[in-house]
PDB file of N, CA, C and O in Angstrom, chain B, residues numbered from 101:
ATOM      1  N   MET B 101     -87.165 -72.059 202.530  1.00  0.00           N
ATOM      2  CA  MET B 101     -88.139 -73.116 202.407  1.00  0.00           C
ATOM      3  C   MET B 101     -89.520 -72.477 202.341  1.00  0.00           C
ATOM      4  O   MET B 101     -89.826 -71.567 203.113  1.00  0.00           O
ATOM      5  N   ALA B 102     -90.348 -72.950 201.424  1.00  0.00           N
ATOM      6  CA  ALA B 102     -91.678 -72.379 201.240  1.00  0.00           C
ATOM      7  C   ALA B 102     -92.664 -73.076 202.171  1.00  0.00           C
ATOM      8  O   ALA B 102     -92.666 -74.296 202.335  1.00  0.00           O
ATOM      9  N   TYR B 103     -93.487 -72.246 202.759  1.00  0.00           N
ATOM     10  CA  TYR B 103     -94.532 -72.783 203.626  1.00  0.00           C
ATOM     11  C   TYR B 103     -95.877 -72.643 202.930  1.00  0.00           C
ATOM     12  O   TYR B 103     -96.152 -71.631 202.284  1.00  0.00           O
ATOM     13  N   SER B 104     -96.714 -73.669 203.068  1.00  0.00           N
ATOM     14  CA  SER B 104     -98.035 -73.570 202.460  1.00  0.00           C
ATOM     15  C   SER B 104     -98.959 -72.819 203.415  1.00  0.00           C
ATOM     16  O   SER B 104     -98.767 -72.813 204.630  1.00  0.00           O
ATOM     17  N   ALA B 105     -99.949 -72.201 202.828  1.00  0.00           N
ATOM     18  CA  ALA B 105    -100.912 -71.459 203.635  1.00  0.00           C
ATOM     19  C   ALA B 105    -101.741 -72.445 204.463  1.00  0.00           C
ATOM     20  O   ALA B 105    -102.021 -73.559 204.019  1.00  0.00           O
ATOM     21  N   PRO B 106    -102.124 -72.029 205.656  1.00  0.00           N
ATOM     22  CA  PRO B 106    -102.946 -72.934 206.466  1.00  0.00           C
ATOM     23  C   PRO B 106    -104.289 -73.198 205.794  1.00  0.00           C
ATOM     24  O   PRO B 106    -104.904 -72.300 205.218  1.00  0.00           O
ATOM     25  N   ARG B 107    -104.718 -74.419 205.879  1.00  0.00           N
ATOM     26  CA  ARG B 107    -105.993 -74.773 205.269  1.00  0.00           C
ATOM     27  C   ARG B 107    -107.138 -74.330 206.156  1.00  0.00           C
ATOM     28  O   ARG B 107    -107.089 -74.441 207.381  1.00  0.00           O
ATOM     29  N   MET B 108    -108.161 -73.829 205.505  1.00  0.00           N
ATOM     30  CA  MET B 108    -109.355 -73.425 206.239  1.00  0.00           C
ATOM     31  C   MET B 108    -110.253 -74.656 206.366  1.00  0.00           C
ATOM     32  O   MET B 108    -110.633 -75.263 205.365  1.00  0.00           O
ATOM     33  N   HIS B 109    -110.579 -75.007 207.574  1.00  0.00           N
ATOM     34  CA  HIS B 109    -111.466 -76.144 207.801  1.00  0.00           C
ATOM     35  C   HIS B 109    -112.896 -75.644 207.816  1.00  0.00           C
ATOM     36  O   HIS B 109    -113.322 -74.936 208.729  1.00  0.00           O
ATOM     37  N   THR B 110    -113.619 -76.029 206.787  1.00  0.00           N
ATOM     38  CA  THR B 110    -115.026 -75.640 206.742  1.00  0.00           C
ATOM     39  C   THR B 110    -115.851 -76.781 207.299  1.00  0.00           C
ATOM     40  O   THR B 110    -115.587 -77.951 207.023  1.00  0.00           O
ATOM     41  N   THR B 111    -116.828 -76.436 208.064  1.00  0.00           N
ATOM     42  CA  THR B 111    -117.695 -77.461 208.621  1.00  0.00           C
ATOM     43  C   THR B 111    -118.868 -77.667 207.681  1.00  0.00           C
ATOM     44  O   THR B 111    -119.553 -76.721 207.293  1.00  0.00           O
ATOM     45  N   ARG B 112    -119.081 -78.913 207.327  1.00  0.00           N
ATOM     46  CA  ARG B 112    -120.216 -79.246 206.471  1.00  0.00           C
ATOM     47  C   ARG B 112    -121.373 -79.689 207.354  1.00  0.00           C
ATOM     48  O   ARG B 112    -121.172 -80.285 208.412  1.00  0.00           O
ATOM     49  N   PRO B 113    -122.577 -79.393 206.908  1.00  0.00           N
ATOM     50  CA  PRO B 113    -123.714 -79.882 207.685  1.00  0.00           C
ATOM     51  C   PRO B 113    -123.772 -81.406 207.631  1.00  0.00           C
ATOM     52  O   PRO B 113    -123.214 -82.033 206.730  1.00  0.00           O
ATOM     53  N   SER B 114    -124.434 -81.965 208.578  1.00  0.00           N
ATOM     54  CA  SER B 114    -124.547 -83.411 208.643  1.00  0.00           C
ATOM     55  C   SER B 114    -125.164 -83.950 207.357  1.00  0.00           C
ATOM     56  O   SER B 114    -126.091 -83.354 206.809  1.00  0.00           O
ATOM     57  N   SER B 115    -124.650 -85.073 206.882  1.00  0.00           N
ATOM     58  CA  SER B 115    -125.142 -85.631 205.630  1.00  0.00           C
ATOM     59  C   SER B 115    -126.379 -86.498 205.843  1.00  0.00           C
ATOM     60  O   SER B 115    -126.886 -87.084 204.886  1.00  0.00           O
ATOM     61  N   ARG B 116    -126.870 -86.592 207.061  1.00  0.00           N
ATOM     62  CA  ARG B 116    -128.050 -87.400 207.331  1.00  0.00           C
ATOM     63  C   ARG B 116    -129.307 -86.592 207.054  1.00  0.00           C
ATOM     64  O   ARG B 116    -129.388 -85.406 207.374  1.00  0.00           O
ATOM     65  N   ARG B 117    -130.285 -87.262 206.453  1.00  0.00           N
ATOM     66  CA  ARG B 117    -131.563 -86.614 206.152  1.00  0.00           C
ATOM     67  C   ARG B 117    -132.630 -87.142 207.092  1.00  0.00           C
ATOM     68  O   ARG B 117    -132.522 -88.241 207.636  1.00  0.00           O
ATOM     69  N   HIS B 118    -133.632 -86.354 207.263  1.00  0.00           N
ATOM     70  CA  HIS B 118    -134.783 -86.794 208.035  1.00  0.00           C
ATOM     71  C   HIS B 118    -135.480 -87.908 207.247  1.00  0.00           C
ATOM     72  O   HIS B 118    -135.555 -87.831 206.020  1.00  0.00           O
ATOM     73  N   PRO B 119    -135.985 -88.929 207.919  1.00  0.00           N
ATOM     74  CA  PRO B 119    -136.613 -90.048 207.194  1.00  0.00           C
ATOM     75  C   PRO B 119    -137.764 -89.619 206.290  1.00  0.00           C
ATOM     76  O   PRO B 119    -137.953 -90.208 205.226  1.00  0.00           O
ATOM     77  N   LEU B 120    -138.533 -88.615 206.683  1.00  0.00           N
ATOM     78  CA  LEU B 120    -139.629 -88.167 205.820  1.00  0.00           C
ATOM     79  C   LEU B 120    -139.115 -87.511 204.547  1.00  0.00           C
ATOM     80  O   LEU B 120    -139.721 -87.652 203.485  1.00  0.00           O
ATOM     81  N   VAL B 121    -138.007 -86.799 204.649  1.00  0.00           N
ATOM     82  CA  VAL B 121    -137.416 -86.174 203.471  1.00  0.00           C
ATOM     83  C   VAL B 121    -136.892 -87.254 202.526  1.00  0.00           C
ATOM     84  O   VAL B 121    -137.079 -87.169 201.312  1.00  0.00           O
ATOM     85  N   ALA B 122    -136.242 -88.259 203.085  1.00  0.00           N
ATOM     86  CA  ALA B 122    -135.735 -89.355 202.259  1.00  0.00           C
ATOM     87  C   ALA B 122    -136.886 -90.094 201.581  1.00  0.00           C
ATOM     88  O   ALA B 122    -136.786 -90.465 200.411  1.00  0.00           O
ATOM     89  N   THR B 123    -137.970 -90.305 202.311  1.00  0.00           N
ATOM     90  CA  THR B 123    -139.132 -90.979 201.729  1.00  0.00           C
ATOM     91  C   THR B 123    -139.730 -90.161 200.602  1.00  0.00           C
ATOM     92  O   THR B 123    -140.088 -90.702 199.555  1.00  0.00           O
ATOM     93  N   ALA B 124    -139.838 -88.858 200.815  1.00  0.00           N
ATOM     94  CA  ALA B 124    -140.401 -87.985 199.779  1.00  0.00           C
ATOM     95  C   ALA B 124    -139.519 -87.968 198.530  1.00  0.00           C
ATOM     96  O   ALA B 124    -140.020 -87.780 197.421  1.00  0.00           O
ATOM     97  N   MET B 125    -138.230 -88.159 198.699  1.00  0.00           N
ATOM     98  CA  MET B 125    -137.331 -88.180 197.550  1.00  0.00           C
ATOM     99  C   MET B 125    -137.435 -89.506 196.793  1.00  0.00           C
ATOM    100  O   MET B 125    -137.285 -89.527 195.571  1.00  0.00           O
ATOM    101  N   VAL B 126    -137.685 -90.593 197.490  1.00  0.00           N
ATOM    102  CA  VAL B 126    -137.663 -91.917 196.873  1.00  0.00           C
ATOM    103  C   VAL B 126    -139.003 -92.293 196.244  1.00  0.00           C
ATOM    104  O   VAL B 126    -139.032 -93.002 195.239  1.00  0.00           O
ATOM    105  N   LEU B 127    -140.105 -91.831 196.816  1.00  0.00           N
ATOM    106  CA  LEU B 127    -141.420 -92.263 196.339  1.00  0.00           C
ATOM    107  C   LEU B 127    -141.686 -91.995 194.858  1.00  0.00           C
ATOM    108  O   LEU B 127    -142.219 -92.879 194.188  1.00  0.00           O
ATOM    109  N   PRO B 128    -141.346 -90.828 194.310  1.00  0.00           N
ATOM    110  CA  PRO B 128    -141.595 -90.640 192.868  1.00  0.00           C
ATOM    111  C   PRO B 128    -140.834 -91.640 191.994  1.00  0.00           C
ATOM    112  O   PRO B 128    -141.381 -92.142 191.012  1.00  0.00           O
ATOM    113  N   LEU B 129    -139.599 -91.929 192.337  1.00  0.00           N
ATOM    114  CA  LEU B 129    -138.825 -92.906 191.569  1.00  0.00           C
ATOM    115  C   LEU B 129    -139.419 -94.300 191.725  1.00  0.00           C
ATOM    116  O   LEU B 129    -139.506 -95.049 190.752  1.00  0.00           O
ATOM    117  N   ALA B 130    -139.824 -94.649 192.926  1.00  0.00           N
ATOM    118  CA  ALA B 130    -140.421 -95.962 193.155  1.00  0.00           C
ATOM    119  C   ALA B 130    -141.716 -96.108 192.360  1.00  0.00           C
ATOM    120  O   ALA B 130    -141.972 -97.160 191.774  1.00  0.00           O
ATOM    121  N   ALA B 131    -142.523 -95.064 192.340  1.00  0.00           N
ATOM    122  CA  ALA B 131    -143.778 -95.119 191.574  1.00  0.00           C
ATOM    123  C   ALA B 131    -143.493 -95.264 190.081  1.00  0.00           C
ATOM    124  O   ALA B 131    -144.177 -96.019 189.391  1.00  0.00           O
ATOM    125  N   LEU B 132    -142.506 -94.560 189.589  1.00  0.00           N
ATOM    126  CA  LEU B 132    -142.139 -94.677 188.180  1.00  0.00           C
ATOM    127  C   LEU B 132    -141.681 -96.091 187.841  1.00  0.00           C
ATOM    128  O   LEU B 132    -142.070 -96.639 186.809  1.00  0.00           O
ATOM    129  N   LEU B 133    -140.864 -96.681 188.696  1.00  0.00           N
ATOM    130  CA  LEU B 133    -140.395 -98.039 188.448  1.00  0.00           C
ATOM    131  C   LEU B 133    -141.533 -99.047 188.486  1.00  0.00           C
ATOM    132  O   LEU B 133    -141.539-100.004 187.711  1.00  0.00           O
ATOM    133  N   VAL B 134    -142.490 -98.844 189.375  1.00  0.00           N
ATOM    134  CA  VAL B 134    -143.641 -99.750 189.439  1.00  0.00           C
ATOM    135  C   VAL B 134    -144.440 -99.670 188.147  1.00  0.00           C
ATOM    136  O   VAL B 134    -144.870-100.694 187.617  1.00  0.00           O
ATOM    137  N   VAL B 135    -144.639 -98.461 187.640  1.00  0.00           N
ATOM    138  CA  VAL B 135    -145.414 -98.295 186.404  1.00  0.00           C
ATOM    139  C   VAL B 135    -144.651 -98.868 185.210  1.00  0.00           C
ATOM    140  O   VAL B 135    -145.233 -99.571 184.383  1.00  0.00           O
ATOM    141  N   VAL B 136    -143.376 -98.578 185.115  1.00  0.00           N
ATOM    142  CA  VAL B 136    -142.599 -98.998 183.946  1.00  0.00           C
ATOM    143  C   VAL B 136    -142.423-100.514 183.895  1.00  0.00           C
ATOM    144  O   VAL B 136    -142.564-101.121 182.833  1.00  0.00           O
ATOM    145  N   PHE B 137    -142.119-101.119 185.026  1.00  0.00           N
ATOM    146  CA  PHE B 137    -141.817-102.544 185.039  1.00  0.00           C
ATOM    147  C   PHE B 137    -142.974-103.416 185.492  1.00  0.00           C
ATOM    148  O   PHE B 137    -142.812-104.631 185.612  1.00  0.00           O
ATOM    149  N   GLY B 138    -144.124-102.840 185.744  1.00  0.00           N
ATOM    150  CA  GLY B 138    -145.267-103.633 186.157  1.00  0.00           C
ATOM    151  C   GLY B 138    -145.061-104.294 187.500  1.00  0.00           C
ATOM    152  O   GLY B 138    -145.518-105.416 187.721  1.00  0.00           O
ATOM    153  N   GLY B 139    -144.385-103.615 188.389  1.00  0.00           N
ATOM    154  CA  GLY B 139    -144.054-104.185 189.692  1.00  0.00           C
ATOM    155  C   GLY B 139    -145.262-104.442 190.570  1.00  0.00           C
ATOM    156  O   GLY B 139    -145.225-105.332 191.420  1.00  0.00           O
ATOM    157  N   TRP B 140    -146.326-103.687 190.386  1.00  0.00           N
ATOM    158  CA  TRP B 140    -147.490-103.861 191.248  1.00  0.00           C
ATOM    159  C   TRP B 140    -148.091-105.252 191.064  1.00  0.00           C
ATOM    160  O   TRP B 140    -148.499-105.887 192.037  1.00  0.00           O
ATOM    161  N   ASP B 141    -148.147-105.723 189.832  1.00  0.00           N
ATOM    162  CA  ASP B 141    -148.669-107.067 189.576  1.00  0.00           C
ATOM    163  C   ASP B 141    -147.814-108.132 190.262  1.00  0.00           C
ATOM    164  O   ASP B 141    -148.336-109.105 190.807  1.00  0.00           O
ATOM    165  N   ALA B 142    -146.511-107.937 190.229  1.00  0.00           N
ATOM    166  CA  ALA B 142    -145.613-108.900 190.872  1.00  0.00           C
ATOM    167  C   ALA B 142    -145.821-108.908 192.382  1.00  0.00           C
ATOM    168  O   ALA B 142    -145.813-109.972 193.001  1.00  0.00           O
ATOM    169  N   VAL B 143    -146.004-107.743 192.976  1.00  0.00           N
ATOM    170  CA  VAL B 143    -146.228-107.665 194.420  1.00  0.00           C
ATOM    171  C   VAL B 143    -147.538-108.356 194.787  1.00  0.00           C
ATOM    172  O   VAL B 143    -147.590-109.106 195.762  1.00  0.00           O
ATOM    173  N   VAL B 144    -148.582-108.113 194.024  1.00  0.00           N
ATOM    174  CA  VAL B 144    -149.878-108.741 194.303  1.00  0.00           C
ATOM    175  C   VAL B 144    -149.773-110.257 194.156  1.00  0.00           C
ATOM    176  O   VAL B 144    -150.310-111.000 194.977  1.00  0.00           O
ATOM    177  N   THR B 145    -149.087-110.712 193.119  1.00  0.00           N
ATOM    178  CA  THR B 145    -148.936-112.151 192.898  1.00  0.00           C
ATOM    179  C   THR B 145    -148.187-112.806 194.050  1.00  0.00           C
ATOM    180  O   THR B 145    -148.594-113.855 194.549  1.00  0.00           O
ATOM    181  N   GLN B 146    -147.088-112.181 194.471  1.00  0.00           N
ATOM    182  CA  GLN B 146    -146.306-112.750 195.574  1.00  0.00           C
ATOM    183  C   GLN B 146    -147.092-112.739 196.873  1.00  0.00           C
ATOM    184  O   GLN B 146    -147.047-113.704 197.635  1.00  0.00           O
ATOM    185  N   ALA B 147    -147.815-111.651 197.130  1.00  0.00           N
ATOM    186  CA  ALA B 147    -148.591-111.559 198.360  1.00  0.00           C
ATOM    187  C   ALA B 147    -149.693-112.617 198.379  1.00  0.00           C
ATOM    188  O   ALA B 147    -149.956-113.210 199.426  1.00  0.00           O
ATOM    189  N   SER B 148    -150.336-112.861 197.244  1.00  0.00           N
ATOM    190  CA  SER B 148    -151.390-113.886 197.219  1.00  0.00           C
ATOM    191  C   SER B 148    -150.781-115.264 197.395  1.00  0.00           C
ATOM    192  O   SER B 148    -151.393-116.129 198.021  1.00  0.00           O
ATOM    193  N   SER B 149    -149.588-115.491 196.856  1.00  0.00           N
ATOM    194  CA  SER B 149    -148.933-116.781 197.033  1.00  0.00           C
ATOM    195  C   SER B 149    -148.590-117.032 198.503  1.00  0.00           C
ATOM    196  O   SER B 149    -148.785-118.133 199.016  1.00  0.00           O
ATOM    197  N   VAL B 150    -148.085-116.013 199.160  1.00  0.00           N
ATOM    198  CA  VAL B 150    -147.768-116.132 200.585  1.00  0.00           C
ATOM    199  C   VAL B 150    -149.053-116.347 201.383  1.00  0.00           C
ATOM    200  O   VAL B 150    -149.071-117.137 202.327  1.00  0.00           O
ATOM    201  N   GLY B 151    -150.109-115.661 201.015  1.00  0.00           N
ATOM    202  CA  GLY B 151    -151.393-115.844 201.691  1.00  0.00           C
ATOM    203  C   GLY B 151    -151.910-117.252 201.569  1.00  0.00           C
ATOM    204  O   GLY B 151    -152.453-117.804 202.526  1.00  0.00           O
ATOM    205  N   VAL B 152    -151.746-117.849 200.388  1.00  0.00           N
ATOM    206  CA  VAL B 152    -152.189-119.235 200.176  1.00  0.00           C
ATOM    207  C   VAL B 152    -151.351-120.176 201.023  1.00  0.00           C
ATOM    208  O   VAL B 152    -151.881-121.101 201.640  1.00  0.00           O
ATOM    209  N   MET B 153    -150.027-119.941 201.056  1.00  0.00           N
ATOM    210  CA  MET B 153    -149.161-120.803 201.864  1.00  0.00           C
ATOM    211  C   MET B 153    -149.492-120.711 203.348  1.00  0.00           C
ATOM    212  O   MET B 153    -149.498-121.728 204.042  1.00  0.00           O
ATOM    213  N   LEU B 154    -149.764-119.522 203.838  1.00  0.00           N
ATOM    214  CA  LEU B 154    -150.067-119.357 205.263  1.00  0.00           C
ATOM    215  C   LEU B 154    -151.448-119.910 205.590  1.00  0.00           C
ATOM    216  O   LEU B 154    -151.703-120.315 206.724  1.00  0.00           O
ATOM    217  N   GLY B 155    -152.331-119.928 204.613  1.00  0.00           N
ATOM    218  CA  GLY B 155    -153.678-120.416 204.844  1.00  0.00           C
ATOM    219  C   GLY B 155    -153.775-121.930 204.928  1.00  0.00           C
ATOM    220  O   GLY B 155    -154.803-122.455 205.357  1.00  0.00           O
ATOM    221  N   ARG B 156    -152.743-122.635 204.534  1.00  0.00           N
ATOM    222  CA  ARG B 156    -152.788-124.111 204.552  1.00  0.00           C
ATOM    223  C   ARG B 156    -152.688-124.656 205.945  1.00  0.00           C
ATOM    224  O   ARG B 156    -152.711-125.872 206.135  1.00  0.00           O
TER     225      ARG B 156
END
């Protein structure tokens, strides 16, 4: 009967990133999406609408 070789268990580093590293990775993509889709105007419009509602 053939026996398989024992598997080597390699330990991988934790897959969690520091929040600042994750933020630094996401910000360039977020900025690109804001520029391409005009998201900044939408955010300003929504914020002013909420401001008007809260001001009543």
